N, C-alpha and C positions, 0 to 999 in steps of 0.2 A: 133750590138750595140744598147742597149736600155737603155735609160735614161729618168726620167722625164720629160715632156715635156708642153709647152704653146700652146695652140692651136689658131692658126690664122684662117682667114676667108678662107675656103675651099669650093670649088663647083665643082662636076663632069660636064665635058662638053665635047664638039668635040674639037678635036686637032686644034690648031691655027697654022697658017704659021709660019715659022721660023722669029723671031724678027719682027713679024707684030706689027704695030701701034695699042695701045690697046683703050678700049673704053673710052670715055671723064670720065668716073668715075675714071679710074685709074689716068688718068692725073690730075685730080681734086685732088686727096689724094694725090698725089707724091709716090705713091706705084706702083709696077710692079707685074708681075705673071710668073708663070712656067706652062708649060703644055707639055704633051708627051704622047708617047705609049710605052708599055713593050710586048716585044714579047720574046719566047726562042730560042735558036739556031736551032731548028727543025721547027721555023715557025710558032708555036702554040700560040695563043692570050693570054697574062695572065691576064684574067677577076679577078676582086676580089682580087688584091695582093694590101697589104698594103706600102703606099707611106709615108715615113717622109722625111722632110725638115730641115737640120741641117745647123747653121750657121759655119763658118770657126774654131770656137771656141765653140766646141759641150759640154762643162761641165755643161752649164745649161739646155740642153734638146733640143728637136726639138722645131721650130717655129709654125709648121704646119704639118697636116695629112691628108690624105685620102685614098681611094681605086679606083683601077682601075675600068672602067665602062664593061658592057660586050663586048665593042670592046678593051679591054685592055689600053682605054685612061684616062688621068686624066688630071685635071686643078687645080693650087691653086693661089688663088687671095690674094691681100693686103698685099704683101711682100715689106718691105723696101728695097731701092736700096743698094746691097751689093752682095758679093759672098755666095754662097749655094751648099752644097753636097746632095746628093738624095738618101736615104736608100730604099732599095726595099726588102721588107720582101716576103719570099718564103714558109711559110709553116713549120717554124723549122731551117730555115737558111737563110741567106740573100745575098745581093750583093749591091754595089754602082752603081749608074749611071755611066757611059753607060753601065754598066754591065760587068760580067765575073771578077770581083775583090771584095774581102770582108775586103779591107783595106781602112780605112778612109782616110788616108795620101795618097793612091795613086788613088784615086778616083778624078774624073773630077770637078773642080769648075766651076759652072753656074754662070753667071754674070746677076743680075736681074737689069734693069735701070727703072727709074720711068717712067711712063706712057707707058711702052712697054711689051712684052711677051717674054719670052726667051724660045724656044723648047728645051727639053730634052728627046730623045727617046733612049730607051735601049733595048737591046738584052740580055738576060739573059741566063745563063746555063742551058740545060735542065734537068729536074729533071730525076731520075732513078726510077724504078718501080721494087720492090719485090714480088714475088706470089708462089702460090704453094699448095699443098694439104696436109693436117694433117689426118692421119689414126689412131684410137684406135689400143690397142695392138692387138686386137681380129681381127683387118683387116679391119673393117667398118669406115665410116667416123667419124671423132672427131669433133662434133658441140661445139662452145662455148670456143674454146681454144685461150688463147691471145697469139699472136705472135709479139716478139718484135724485131727489127733490132737494134743493139746496136753498136754505132761508138766510140771506145776508145779514139781516137786521140782528138776529139771534145767534149768528154764527152756528147754525145747526143743519143737519142733514140726515134723511130718511132714504133707504134704498131698497129695491125688489130686484128679483132676477126673472127675465122672460121665461115662460114656459115653452114647450114643443111648439104650440101655435103663435109664439111671439107675444102673448098676451102678459101683463103685469098688473098688481095690484097694491097699493101701499097706502097705510093709514098715517096720517101727518098731522101735525099740530094744526088746529083751526085758525083762521082770521089771519092767514099771512100770505106773503107773495113768495113764490118759488121759482128758482133756474131751474129747469129739468137738465141733466147731463145723461148721456148714454155713451157706455163704455163697453167695447168690443174688441178684447184683445189689448192691442195698445193703441188703438183707435180711440178717440172721444169726439162727441159732437154734442151740440146743443139745440133744443128745440127754439124755433124752428128751422131745422136744417142748415144750422152754421157752424163753422169750426172755431168762432170767434166767441169767448164767452161774454165779452163786452157788447155782442150784438144778440145775444139770447133775450128772449121774452122773460118779462117776469109776470108768472102768472098769479092771479089773485085767487084764493080758495077760501070759501065761507064755511062756516060751522055747519056741519050734518049736512053738507053738500058733497057731490062728487064731480072733481075737474077730470076731463077727459083730454090727455095727451097723446097722439099717437104720432109715430114718425118713421120714416124711410130712412135708412142710412145711406149716406155719403159711399160711392166706392172707395175703398182704402187703399193705399199704397203697397207694395211688395219690394223685397230686396231678396236677389237670390244671385248665386255664383259659383265658382270652383277654385279652389286652393290648390296649388301645385309645388311640388318642391323645387331646389335649383335644377333637378334634372330633368323634370317635367312630370314626375309619377306623382299620383293624388296623395294628399296628405288626410288620411281619415281621423276620426275625433278630435279634430283641433276645434277650440272654442271659438266662435265668431261674434265679436261684438258690434253693436250698432250704437254710436253715442251722438245723441241730437246737441243743439245748442243749449239748450238748457241743461245738459248734464245728466239726461235721464240715457240709461245703458239697457238695451235688450240683447240677449243672447241667444244663440243656436249651437250646433255643432256639425262639423262636416261628415259626411256618410263614408261608406267605404272607398268611393269614387272622388271624393274629397268636395261633394257638392253640399251646399246647404240652402236654406230658404227661410225668410222670416216673412209672415204676412200681417194683415191688420195693422198697418203702421200709418201714423200720421204723415201727411206732407210735410216738406221742409228740407232744410240742410243738414246733413249728419256727416259722421266720419266712420270708418270701418277698421277694426283692427282684428288680427288673430293671434290667439294664445296657443302655444303647442304643448304637449305632453311635458316637454323639459324645461318649461319654463319661458321660452323665448317668445318675445312678443315682435310682432310686423304690424305695420299700418299699411292701408292700402294707399297709394300704390307703390309697393316696395320701399317704404320709409320706416325709420326707426322711432319718430315721435310724434306726438299728437298736433305738433306745431307744423312738422315738414309734411303730414299726411294732407291728402287732396280730399276736398270738400266734395261730396255727392248730393245730388238734389233730388229728393222724392217728390212722385206727383200723384194727385188722385188718380186711382183707376189704372195705374201704371205700374207694371213690373221694372224695376232696376237692376240692371246686373254688375256685379263686382267681381271680376275675377282678378286671381293674384299669384304670382309666384315667389317663392320664399328667396330672399339673398342667401348666397353660398355662407355656410356657418364657419 
């Protein structure tokens, strides 16, 4: 739950004793404070965790925010005497104090009393981890591949990028099912080894556990070719666009010899057009519109060539 919020006085400090008498400053102002610590169910200290304090009618947003310190502790001062609920942001998901619920209605209410401190310690559900190694179609490590864990139930996703050795690690919300997507350039596939998301496996990940998902990329498609003018001379610096049936548009440029190349493409039907520096547009082969253009089929592991010659201007 995230809504616009008004920021009250917030100070990171040590954990106060439960309902300890506050400083004279609190008594003088007629306000109270909340303090506490956050750990997960495996005992790990939750440093740098977002803390938001909400009134019992949260429509107006939070009244205070802070983050836990290196020891997992927080303190919020300057709160009016009232009941509050505490949101704990966990990096893409959240729970409410004292932990293990994401329901505002089910969350505990903490009463703040003028001149006193209320302690709100929490134990949140430990995160899950997904890690693995991604190999190129050739068998070597695939660096720079984006790996995305997608949870359909909550419409949420987490991602990581493979290192030089092809490995990746990501921290994700616990106790959910994930589809794992691999994106390399314009090419995407899903674990285990499919281009069709509907055929992808739903991987369950438990709290505090590590799921290992490694993948070898399928051989992507490539498109290459050469553009020449009506007289047969190479056309340099023309923009070459590949348009898929789903309206995706990928571009390259011709070199001094009129040649171009697009790699890491998904298989399927595409159309190709060329945009010249003077604004003219021509579709392959020698057509003036998308409707007239010829359809080209790209295949896995195959280099498809589309050469074209400009119509006379």
